[in-house]
N, C-alpha and C positions, 0 to 999 in steps of 0.2 A: 504494500500500500504506500504510494507516494503522495504526500500531502503538501499543500500550500496553506499557509497560515494567513488569515485576514485579521489585521488589528495589532495593536501594541499596548492595549490596556492592561489592567490589573490581572485579568484572568490568563493572559497569554503566557507569562513566565511559568505560572503554575501548570498550565497545560503542556508546555514544552518540556518541563522537567519530568513529566510522565511519558510523553510521546517518544522522547529521545532515549528512553530506557527499554523500549519494547522491540524485540527482534521481529522483523517483518514490516516495520513502519519506518519510513524515511521521510524526514521533513526537508523538502527541496527548496522552498522559497517562502518569503514573507512579504505581504503587501501592506503598505502603510500610506497614510495621507502625507502630502508633501511636507507639512509642518512637523510631522512626527518621524521624518526620515532618519534623524539621528538616533531615535529610540529603536527604530527598526534595525539600523546598522549595529547597535550595541547588542540587541538580542541575537542577531545573526552571528556575531562574533562569539557570544557566550555559549550558544548551543550548536555551533558548527553548521549553520545554514548558509548555503552557497550564494543564494541570490536574494536581493531585496528590490522590490518594485514599488513604484508609486502609481502605476496604472494597472487596474484590475484586469483589463483585457490581455495584458502581457502574460498573465498566469493562465487565464482561460484558454488562450491559444496554444499553450504548451501541451504537446501530445503525451508527455511522460507523467503528467499529473493526473492521479486517479481521483483524489478527494480534495475538497476545499473545506477547511475548518473555519467557520464564521464565528469570531469572538469579539464582535463589535457592539455598539449601542443597540438596545432592543429594537428601536424603531427601524433599523436598517437590516434586520435579520431577513425579512421577507424579500427585499429587493436583491440582496447579495446572494441569497439562496436560490431565488428564481433564475437569476442570470447564470449561475453556475449550472443548474439543471438544464437550462436551455442550451448551454454549451456542451452538454454531454458529460458533465462532471458529477460525481457523487458528492454528498455533503454531510458533514457533521456540523450542526448549528447549536450554539449555546442556548440554554434556556433563557427566556421563554421561546418556544418554537416560532411563534409570530405574535403580533399584538392584536390581531382580529381573527375571528373565525373564518371570514371569507378568504383572508390571506392564507390561512393554514390549509383550507380545503383546496385552494389553487395549487399550493406547493405539493400537496399529496397527489393531486390529479396529474401534475406534470411528471412527478417521479414515477408513478405507476404506469402512465402512458408510455414512458421511455425506458422502463425497466431499470431505473436507477435507484440507488440506495440513498436514503436521507434519514439521518439519525439526529434526535435531539439529545444533547449531552446533559442528562439528568443522572448524576452519579449513583444515587441510592438504588435505582432500579436494577443495576447490574452487579450488585454486591452479593456474595454468599450469605451475608446477614439477612438481606431481604428474602432470599429463598428460604433461609431457615425460619424466618417469621411466618412466611406463607405456609410452610409445612406444619408449623406449630399451632396455627389458628384453630383447627378442630379440637385441640386439647382445652381451649378456653370455653367451649360450649357456645351457646348462642350469643353473638356479639350484640351489645347494647349501646355502648358509647365509645367514641374515639376522640381523643383530645391531643392536639398538636400545638406546640408553641416554639416558634423560631424567632426570637427577639435578640437583636444585636445592634448596639448603638453604632450607627454609621460613622466611619472616619470622616465623612463629608458633611455630617449634620451640623457641626459648628459653623462651617462655611455657609450652609443653607440659612442658618439663623441670622447671619450677617448679610443676607440677601445676595449671596453668591451661589447661583443655582447651577449645579453640575448635572449631568445627564441623569443620574440616579434619582434626582428630585425634580426632574422636568417632565410634566405630564405630556408634553408634545413629543418626547423622545421615548415614551414607553417606560418611564420610571415609576417609582413607588413601591411600597411594601408588597402589594398583591402580586405584581409582575416580577418581583425579585425573590424575596425570602419565602413568601407563601407558596410559590411554585413547588418548592420541595415538599411542603406539607400536603399540597394537593396531590402530588404524584405518589406520596406514601399511601394516601387513602385510596385513590383510584387504582393504583397498582395492585392493591389487595382486594378491593371491593367493587371496582368498576364505577361507572357513571352514576351519580345520584339522581333521584327524581326531581329534586329542587335544589337551588343554591341561592344564598343571600349574602350580601357583603355589607358590612357596617364599618366604614372607614373613619379614621381620625385624620382630618385634612389640615394641611399647612396653609400658609397665607396665599400660595399660588394655586391652591386646589389639589395639590398632590396628596396622596394618602401616605403620610409618614408612618402610620401603623393602621391596623384594622383587624377585624375578625370575620372570617368566612364560615358560614354555616352550610353544611351539606346534609340534606335530608334524604334518607333512604326509607324503604317501606317500614322497617322495624328497628331502625337505629339512627343515631345522629352523630355527625362528625363536626367538631369545632376546630377551626384552624386559625391560630393567632400568629401574626407576624408584625414585627416592629423594627423600624430603623431609627426611631427617635428615643428609644429607651431599651433597657436590657433586663433580662431575667434568666433563670435556669431554663434551658431548652430541653424538650422531651417530645416523644410521641407515645401516647398511652392507649392501649386497647383494653376495654373492659368487657369480659364475658360472664356468663352465668356461673361458670366453674372456676374462673381465675382471671388474671390480668397479665399483660405484657407491656413492657416499657422500653423504648429506645433511649438509652442514657446519652444525654448531650444533644438530642434532637436529630433531625434527618441529614445533617451535614456536620461532621464527617461520617456519622452513621457507623461507628466502629464497634459498638457493643450494645447488647440488649439483655433484659432480665425478664424472667417469667416466674410467677408465683401461682401455684395450683395446689389446693388442699393443704396449705401451710408449708409446702415444699418450695424453696426458692433457689433459683440457679441463675448465674450470669454467663452469657455466651458471647464469644468473639470469634466469628468464623471467617472474617475477611482474610485474604492471603497477603494483601499488600498494605503497607502503612499509608502510602500516597493514595488519597481518596479518589483520584481520577484513573488509576491504573486499570481497575476492573472494567470500566466502561470502554476504554479504548481497546483493550484486549478482546472484549466481547464483540465490539464492532468489527475488528479485524477477523475474528473467527467466523462471524456471520457472512462477511464479504468473501473470505477465502472458500468457505463451504457452499457458497451460492444459496444460502438459506433465506430465500426471499420471503417466505412465509413468516419467518421470525422478524425480519425487517418490518413487514406489514403489521405485525403484532405491536411493535413499539411505536410505529407510526400512528396506529389507532389510539394508543395511549396519549400521544401528543395532541391529536385532534380532540380527544376527550378533555384533556387539560384546558385547552383554549375554549372548548364548549362550556365547561364549568365556569370559567372566568367570565365569558360572555353572558351566560345565564344569570350570574350573580350581579353583574354590573349594569345589565339592561333594564332591571326592574325600576 
């Protein structure tokens, strides 16, 4: 798998530190905006990337590039992913998949029509811990409540309070707590229980209308999921599932998702089944395996989850 990286933001060094450790993945190029060329050059030197471009078409025209990794501002995910797919490239796009349901459906249609692979990089879905939780659910009995909290004081929030609005707090660029931290909570719930019947969002809004924090409620036939995310405050993070026979809790929340605990009938155990310390290793290795094995049905399974994610967000915010 030969990959070109799009972007130089905060997520890119983290992604590169995983990608460059994986046999079978080769990072061939990085694309940056003209004013970020110096950052792109520094990343290329740090991670041994041969080529740095400021023109996206230069990468799309390269025949040796299999995949485009889109790690830029949320509002640009759709356009960069669409252009890559139209050019015959496969795509790994950072969460959120897109910012609207119509965009997400178009991306899915283009990928399926052309037989291309498009993956949303949601780390928790590809971890052994997630599979372990899925296998443990029957032990909990009938599930009644799910509670998720991913609250993390943003490093950019102080600047926001001084009216310096970065993309993460810009509603026009797909910012906000729902489209960032709560995406992990949503994927935890839908990855285990599927699409809810109803969804409602109760935001705490800042001076420019952005949701600096908020609570998403997902209603199923016989259970409720509550998903809290905050970028304006912090608290212990967790994902708890309560059943009639016991409970399960992800310690530290859905990211990095490195361990969980189960209590059933007074018996308590803590499990840590992930193979890698780096939180992004599992997903990239899984994407590589799916691609190499031509497992298009598995790709479509994860694509359906991405569409469900955006459908839940749309359902909750359209009310």
